[in-house]
C-alpha positions in Angstrom: 0.0 0.0 0.0 2.8 2.5 1.0 4.7 1.7 -2.2 1.5 2.2 -4.3 1.0 5.6 -2.7 4.6 6.6 -3.3 4.4 5.5 -6.9 1.1 7.4 -7.3 2.7 10.6 -6.2 6.3 10.5 -7.4 6.0 8.5 -10.7 3.9 11.2 -12.3 5.2 14.8 -12.4 1.6 16.0 -13.1 0.1 14.2 -10.1 2.9 15.6 -7.9 2.3 19.1 -9.2 -1.4 18.9 -8.8 -1.0 18.0 -5.1 1.5 20.8 -4.6 -0.9 23.3 -6.4 -3.9 22.2 -4.3 -1.8 22.8 -1.1 -2.3 26.5 -1.9 -6.1 26.0 -1.8 -9.1 24.6 -3.9 -8.8 25.0 -7.6 -11.1 24.3 -10.6 -9.9 22.3 -13.6 -9.2 25.4 -15.7 -6.9 26.9 -13.0 -5.1 23.6 -12.7 -4.7 23.3 -16.5 -3.2 26.8 -16.7 -0.9 26.4 -13.7 0.5 23.1 -15.1 0.4 24.3 -18.7 -1.4 21.1 -19.7 -4.6 20.1 -21.4 -7.7 18.8 -19.7 -7.3 15.4 -21.3 -3.8 15.0 -19.6 -4.8 16.5 -16.2 -8.2 14.9 -15.5 -7.0 11.3 -15.5 -4.3 12.2 -13.0 -6.8 14.0 -10.8 -9.1 11.0 -11.0 -6.3 8.7 -9.7 -5.7 11.1 -6.8 -9.4 11.1 -6.0 -9.5 7.3 -6.1 -6.7 7.2 -3.5 -8.6 9.7 -1.3 -5.9 12.4 -1.6 -8.1 14.8 -3.4 -11.9 15.4 -3.1 -14.2 17.3 -5.4 -16.9 19.8 -4.2 -19.0 21.0 -7.2 -16.4 22.3 -9.7 -13.5 22.6 -7.2 -10.8 20.1 -6.3 -9.1 20.3 -3.0 -6.9 18.1 -0.8 -8.6 15.7 1.6 -7.6 15.9 5.2 -5.2 12.9 4.7 -4.1 14.4 1.4 -3.1 17.6 3.2 -1.1 15.7 5.8 0.7 13.8 3.0 1.5 16.9 0.9 2.6 19.0 3.8 5.2 16.3 4.6 6.0 15.9 0.9 6.7 19.5 0.1 9.9 20.0 2.1 11.4 16.9 0.4 10.4 18.1 -3.0 11.8 21.5 -2.3 15.1 20.0 -0.9 15.5 17.9 -4.0 14.9 20.9 -6.3 17.5 23.0 -4.5 20.1 20.2 -4.7 19.3 19.5 -8.3 19.6 23.2 -9.2 23.2 23.5 -7.9 24.2 19.8 -7.6 27.9 20.4 -8.2 28.1 23.2 -5.6 26.5 21.2 -2.8 28.3 17.9 -3.5 31.8 19.5 -3.8 31.5 21.8 -0.7 32.0 21.3 3.0 28.6 21.5 4.8 29.7 20.2 8.2 30.0 23.7 9.6 26.3 24.3 8.9 24.5 23.3 12.1 22.3 20.2 11.6 19.1 22.0 12.5 19.6 24.4 9.5 21.1 21.8 7.1 17.9 19.8 7.5 16.0 22.9 6.4 17.9 23.9 3.2 14.6 23.6 1.4 13.9 27.0 2.8 16.5 28.6 0.6 14.3 28.4 -2.5 15.8 29.4 -5.9 19.5 30.3 -5.7 22.2 31.1 -8.2 26.0 30.8 -8.2 28.1 33.9 -8.5 31.9 34.0 -8.7 34.8 36.2 -9.6 35.4 36.7 -13.3 38.8 35.4 -14.5 40.0 38.9 -15.4 39.0 40.3 -12.0 40.0 37.6 -9.6 41.3 40.1 -7.0 38.3 42.4 -7.1 35.0 41.8 -5.3 32.2 40.1 -7.1 30.0 42.8 -8.8 26.7 41.1 -7.9 27.8 40.9 -4.3 28.9 44.5 -4.1 25.7 45.8 -5.9 23.3 44.0 -3.5 25.3 44.9 -0.4 25.3 48.6 -1.4 21.5 48.6 -1.7 20.9 46.9 1.6 19.4 48.7 4.6 20.9 46.4 7.2 23.8 43.9 7.0 25.1 40.9 8.9 28.3 39.3 7.6 30.4 36.3 8.8 33.8 36.4 7.1 35.9 33.3 6.9 38.6 34.4 4.4 40.8 37.3 3.9 40.2 39.9 1.1 42.2 43.1 1.0 39.2 45.2 0.0 36.9 44.1 2.8 38.1 46.5 5.5 37.5 49.6 3.4 34.4 48.2 1.8 32.6 47.5 5.0 33.8 50.8 6.5 32.2 52.5 3.5 28.9 50.7 4.3 29.1 51.7 8.0 29.8 55.3 7.1 26.4 55.4 5.3 24.8 54.8 8.7 23.6 51.3 7.7 23.4 48.9 10.7 26.2 46.4 10.2 27.6 43.5 12.2 30.7 41.6 11.2 31.9 38.2 12.6 35.6 37.6 11.8 37.7 34.5 12.4 40.5 35.3 14.9 43.3 35.1 12.3 41.5 37.4 10.0 40.8 40.0 12.7 44.6 39.9 13.5 45.4 40.7 9.9 42.9 43.5 9.8 44.4 45.1 12.9 48.0 44.7 11.6 47.5 45.8 8.0 44.3 47.9 8.1 44.4 49.4 11.6 43.1 52.8 10.6 40.0 51.4 8.8 39.3 49.0 11.7 39.5 51.8 14.2 37.2 54.0 12.2 34.7 51.2 11.8 34.6 50.6 15.5 33.9 54.3 16.2 30.6 54.0 14.3 27.6 53.5 16.6 25.8 51.5 13.9 28.7 49.1 13.5 29.6 46.0 15.5 32.6 43.7 15.3 32.8 40.2 16.7 35.7 37.7 16.8 35.2 33.9 16.7 38.0 31.5 17.6 36.3 28.4 16.3 35.2 29.7 12.9 38.2 28.8 10.7 36.2 27.1 7.9 32.7 28.3 8.5 30.7 29.4 5.4 31.2 33.0 4.5 27.7 34.5 4.8 26.1 37.9 4.2 22.5 38.5 5.2 20.6 41.6 4.4 17.0 42.8 4.0 17.2 42.3 0.3 19.3 39.1 -0.2 21.3 36.3 1.4 24.6 34.9 0.0 26.8 32.1 1.3 30.2 30.7 0.2 31.1 27.2 1.3 34.7 25.9 1.4 35.5 23.4 -1.3 36.3 19.9 -0.2 39.4 19.4 -2.2 40.5 22.7 -3.8 41.5 26.1 -2.6 38.8 28.6 -1.6 37.4 30.0 -4.8 34.9 32.6 -3.6 31.9 31.0 -5.3 28.8 32.3 -3.6 25.3 31.0 -3.6 23.0 34.0 -3.7 19.3 33.8 -2.8 16.6 36.5 -2.6 13.5 34.8 -1.2 12.1 35.6 2.2 12.7 32.1 3.5 16.4 32.2 2.4 17.0 35.5 4.2 15.4 34.1 7.4 17.5 30.9 7.1 20.7 33.0 6.5 20.0 35.1 9.6 19.7 32.0 11.7 23.0 30.8 10.4 24.7 34.2 11.1 23.2 34.4 14.6 24.6 30.9 15.3 28.1 32.1 14.6 27.6 35.5 16.4 26.5 33.6 19.5 29.8 31.7 19.5 31.8 35.0 19.2 33.0 37.8 21.4 32.3 41.4 20.6 35.3 43.7 20.0 34.9 47.3 21.0 38.6 48.3 21.2 41.3 46.7 19.1 43.9 47.4 21.8 42.3 45.1 24.3 
């Protein structure tokens, strides 16, 4: 029986999509056809099979999930979303270290939604990624965990702080030391800003680099077998920004705030 139900749902893309569509609410056949970009002759037999298995019920001209159907689809959707995210960027996920993402968030990567990969162009390897810079500069608030050194970061984030934008940075201990040694003036100016916070984390050597703002979330995971390449996954959906904030908060809670670089 269980295998029959699994086959019913997952061996037909149309049946699966009908169930996910009806999770949003009751629909008539015309709405289902348009949403699935399919004809009535291809949709109606699939709806009939779902009705026969009591996952879908019909009230007049509307189709909706049965009570048991809603239970099934609410459990099914996170799995479908997770598979979609992994499929969209398969190479990125399989070739990267994910062990520094806490399990409670890794289990919820379905919340990221649609994401794309951005990376430095070959001719501009030592510059910052344009898509990254553009989105950061249009943000109204910013939380960043930095796990690698970039010579433009101290002045770039000072520029953001000077605009009055609330900004918090979490740095690995070795990176903070380099900032203080090589970019002392920018670091001191940053710390003087009331809207700017700086944290140091001793156990954050290979954590994902992450930036969370009101308009986007981006994350760069360390490769498993090659040098760090600054390939970021950038996401714009509300769920992704909330997920990213939880990840940033996880690292900030493991960090110590720095108010004076001489202490």
